[in-house]
N, C-alpha and C positions, 0 to 999 in steps of 0.2 A: 610541842610536838612538831616534828618537821613536816612540811606540807608536800615534801618531794617523795615520790614513789621510787622503789628500787628500779635500777636501770639495767640490771644484768639481762643478758639475752634470754635465759630460761624464764626468769620472772616476767619479762616483757611478753614473751610468747604465751605464758599462762594467763596473764591478765587479759591479753587480747582475746584468747579463746573463751574465757569466762564472759567477757563483755559481749561477745558475739552470741554465745550459746544461750544465755539467760533469756533475752528477749525472744529468741527463736523458739525456745522451749515453751515460754508462756503463750506465744501465738499458736503453737501447734497443738495445745491441749484443748480439745473441744469440750464445751459444756455438756452436761448430761441432759440430753433432749429425748432419749429413747423412752418408749412407753406410751401411755394413753393421755390424750389431751381433749379438752372440751373447747372447741374453737368457735368463735363468733366473728362473722364478717358483716360490717355495717353497709348495707346496700340502700343508699339514699334514705337513711333513717330507719330502715327495717332490719332487725338482726337476723342473719341466717346462721343457724346453729348446726354444727356437725361434730361427730365424734372422729377424731384423728388419732391413728396409732402409728408411731414412728419407730424404726430400727436404725441406729447409727453405727456404722462400722468404718473405721479409717477415714472419718470425715464425710462419708457418703451416706445419704438418707434413702431408705425405702420405706414404704408403708401404704396405708390406705386412709382415705377420708370419705365417710359416707359410702364406702364401697368402691370409690374411684382410686386408681393407683396414684401414689405420691413418689416423686423422686426429687433429690436435691443435695445440698451440701451444707456442712457446718464448719465454720471457722471461728474458734474461740466461742464468743457468746453470740455470734451472728449466724443467722439461718437464711437460706434461700431454697425455695422448693416450688414445684409445679404440680398441679393436679390435672388429670386428663379426663374429660367427660366421655360418655359412650360414643358420642358422634365425632370424637377426635379433638374437640376444642380443648386448648391448653390455657389454664389460668395460672398466673405467676404471683408468688408471695415473697416478700423479704421482711426481715425483722431481727429482733434480738431478744435474748433472755435477760430478764432483770427482775430481781425479787421473786424468783420462782415462776414468773409468768412470761409468756411470749407475747410480743406485740409488734406491729409494723404496718406496712401498706401492701395493697394487693392490686393487680390489674386483672379484672374479670372480662373475658371476651364474651360479647353478646352478639351472636349472628342474627341478621346480616349487617348490623351496624358497626361491628368492629369492637375495639376496646372501649371500656368505660373509663372515666377519670379514675385516678388512683384512690382507692378506698382504704379505710382503716380496718384492721383485724386484730384480734387478740385471742389468746388461749390460756387456759388454766388447767391444772391437774384436777381430776375428779376428787370429790370429797373423800377424806380419809376418816378413819375412826369408826368403821362399821361395827356395831355391837356384836359380841360373840354369839348371841342368841337373839331370835326375833323378840320384839317388845310388844306390850299392849299399852297404848297411850290414850289417855282421856283428854278430849278437847271440848270445852264449854264455849259455844260460839257467842261472840259479842255483837258481830255484824253479820249481815247477810247480803248477797249480791244478786243483781238482776241481769247480769251478763256473764257469759263464759269469756274470759279475757286473760291474756298474758300480762296485762298491765296492773293486775291486782297483786299486792304482796302476799306471799304464802303465809297462812296462819300457823303452819306446823310443817316441819321437815321430817320425813320418815324414810326408812330404809326398806328396800324390798323384803317382804316377809313380815313386816310389822302389821299389827292390828290397831285400828283406830276405833274408839268408841265416842260417839258424838250425838248431836241432836239436830233436827230440822224444824222449821216452821212450816205451816201449811201453805198452799198455793196463794192464799190471800195475804200472807206475811203475818199470820197470827200464831202465837206459841201455845204451849201446852196449858198455860194458865189463862188463856183467852185474851192475852195482851197483844196488840198490834205492834210489831217490831220493825216493820219495813213495809214499803208499798208492795202490792201484789204483783203477780206475774211469775210465779214459781221461784221465789228467792232461794238462793243456794247457800249451803254451808261449805266453807273452804276458802281458797284452794289449799290443797295439801301437795307439797313439793316432794316428789319421790327421788331420792338421791340416785344418781347414776342414769336416770332415764334421759334419753336423747331422741331427737327425730330419727325415725327408722326403727324404733323399738315398739314393743307392744306391752300395754298394761293388762294385767289379769286382775280384776276386782272381784274377790270372793265375798258374796253377801252372806255373812255368818249369822246375823241376828237382826230382826226387825220387830220392834215392840210399840204398840199403840201407847201414846202418852197423854191422851185426852179422851174423855168419854163421849165425845160427839164429833160428827163429821158433816161436811156440807157438800151437796151436789145440786143439780138443776132439774127443772121440770120440762125442759125442751130437748129436741133432737137436732143435731147439727145438720145444716143444709146439704152437706156432701152426701149424707146418708139417704136423702129423700128425693122423690120425684117432684117436679114443679107442681103437679096436680095435688099431691098430698100436702106439700107445704102451703099452697094457697088455701086449702080447705081447713087448715089448722092455725088460725091466727092466735090461738091460746098458747102457742110455743113461745112464751115470753122469757124463758130462762130465769124464772124466779128461784130463790134459794129453797132447797129442801134440806131440812135438818134431820140427821140420823142419830139415834142413840146407839152407842156401842156397848154391847154386853160382852166384856172380855171374858168373864168366867164362863158364860154360856156359848161363846164363840160365834155370836150373831149380831147383826145390825138390824134395827127397826126404824121406820120413819117416826119422828117425834110427834107429828100431827097427821096421821094417815087419813085419807078419805075413807068413807064407809066401806068401799069395795076393796080397800087395801089394808084394812085393819089387822088382818092376820099375817101380813107380809114380814118375813124374816129371812135375811140372806146371810150366808156364812162369811165370816171375817177371813180375809187373806191379805195381810199387809204386804205392800209392794212399794218400790221406789219408782216414781215417774221419771226422775232425772238422775242420770249419772253421766258426767261429761268432763272433757279436758279442754284446755285452751286451744284455740285455732292455731295452726302452724304458720310458717313463714308468710308475711304479707297479709295474713288474714285479719280482718277487722273483728272486733268483739261481736259475739253472737248473743242475741237476747235469749233469756232462759225459757221462753216459750217455744223456741225453735229447736231443730234437730238436724243431724247430718253425720258426716264422717266422724265428727268429734263425739258422737253420742248425743248428749243433751236431753231434751224433752222427748224421749222415745215413747213413754207411756205404754210399755209392753208389760202385760200383766203376768209374765213369767219371771220378771225380775224380783223374785222373792227369796226368802231364806233358802240357801242351798244352790243358788244360781251363781255362775261366774260370767262376768261381762268382760269382753275383750275390746279394748279401744286403742287405736293407733296414736303414738306419741307425736305431737307436733312442736313442742317447745321443751327446752331443758327443764327437767323436773316434772314434765307432763302437766302439772297444775290441775289437780283433780277436784271436782266439785260433786256434791250430792244434795238432793232435795226432792220436793214435790211428793211427799208421802201420801199414800192412799190406803184406806182400810179395805177397800175392795174396788175392782174395776172390771166391768165386762169387756169383751173384745171391742176394740175401736174407740173407747171412751166416747160413746154416743151422746152423752149429755154436754160434752165440752168440758165438764168436770167429773171426775170420779168421786168416790167418797173421800173428799179431801180432808186430811188430818195430819198433825205433826207426828213424827216418829222418833224413837230412840234407835240409833243405827250402829251396827258393828260390822266393819269390813276389814278384810285382810288383803293387802295389795302385793302382787308379785310383778316381776319385770322379766319379759322375754326379749332378750337383746337381738338386734339385727333381724327382726321379723316385722313386717308391716302388712296391713290388710286394707282393702278399699273401703270397708264399711263396718259398723259394729257387729259383733257376734255374741252369742249367748250360749252357754252350755250348762246342763244339769246332769243328774245321775242317769237320765233316760235318753236325752236328746242332744244333738248338735243343732243349732238354730242360727241361720244367717239372716240379717235384717236388710230390707230394702226400704230406704227413706227417700221419697221423691215427691214432685209436685202433683203427681197423679197416681192412682192405684195401678194403672197399667205399667208405668215406669217403675214403680216400687216392686211390682211382681217380677219384672225382668231383672232388676237388681238383686232381689232376694234369691231367685233361682240361679243366676250366674254366680252369686257369692257362695252359695252352698256347693255348686259344682266345682268352683275353683278351690274351695277348702278341701274337698275330697281328692282332687288332683294333686295339690301341693303337699298335703299332709299324709295322704294314704297311697300316693304313687299311682293312682288310677289314670288310665287314658280316657279321652273324651267318650269313645264308645262304651267303655266300662262304666263310666259315670252315668251315662244315659240308660244303660241296662239296669243299674242299681236303682236309680231314682224313679224310673218309670212306674214301678209298682209300689214304691215305698215312701215317696215324698209326701209331706203334709204341709198345709199352709194355714196361717192365722192372719187375720186383719188385726194389726196391733194399734193403729192410730188413724182416725179420720177427722179429728177435731181441729188440727192445727194446719199450718202452711204445708208441711210435708205430710203426706199419707204414709202409713207403714204397713208393709207386708212381711211376714216372717216365713221363710222356707225351712223346714225341719226334717230330720231323719232320725229314727230310733237307732241308738247305738248297737243294738243287737244285730243289725244288718251290716255293720261295717266290717271290712277286713282289718287285719292288724295294721297299725301305723307303719309307714315306710321308714326304714332306717334313716338316721339323720343325713348320711351322705347321699341318699337317693331322693330326699325331698326336693321338690322342684322350687 
């Protein structure tokens, strides 16, 4: 075969045009980067996760990342974009698409110090393959955890709408058969990864079923110091917090002390199973939180209205939320005065939903009768303020009420409960009966 190409004028022109046009066409065809991405920027070893949504038209990018505007350009498999913070700060990203994932480097501005060193970032598409209908999944726990942490691998990946049936051990780490499975301190079952959940979203955990799995529970014979005056405490040196064993009569619906004193021989209290702990992993930069503690993540809230029929709302701090449950109680009075309620393992059934692009400052609880905002703080005074402000904000944002309207409504209708006094954070719950509420504000008018 001849190695020489035709040299006629027309052929030469055609070949020259093809040689020029093919590379240009390849360079001009941008990769498909439109749609939703789950982006992570590594800030000095801490992953900052954001939901990013891009629209690409004629090589130009518009979109949002955690509510911030995004602008940029796409050239082939290369991407450059900027995000703008509310204060006007601009952060710059560049990278490329490879194997269906974006990755590159970023310059994050940190006022007043200026730009940080170049940081790495990556983004992947949200998980695909959502089931056509919600599922019911059984999980038999093998291990239990004593921290709420983003560093623990999820035991199960679930989709919003799925129901999980599982078990807990008691606060001392003892299971339904009386076997010690883990050190005490409210060991947790989980975490469960909720597909699509990202920081800035809200989990809704519906408590569908709680069942006692052991015929006895353990409490104490002391009262926590936060509940007592110094005089009373000094006069009662018998407050040694010895174990009190309770027999649980499930058929009769009551609990009785296994070895009552003479004056308490007739004592029987009604069973009302509840979850002391429902929590998610701490958000960006947050260290693991021990399972005896509580806060914005939920955690060891010890609120005795977290029973069957309740819905707990928790803000998402990590991709997948990483949901934990534990610390079953057969019954607890307000405040958990003994430091332990009637501690016992439970069989648990929960359904998990996701509310996208909505966040709250502290846990909330809802049932058929009440909206309930939790305040969790180092003192009852601070918890009281957080609870009241949380309920007021809930009514303003979801029901479209003004500050004066909220005050007018809450003045005669608000109720309070002391949920927790036994741990580092005290808990106060502000609540209002739903019968007093106006209709919810339309979505476009919610604040």
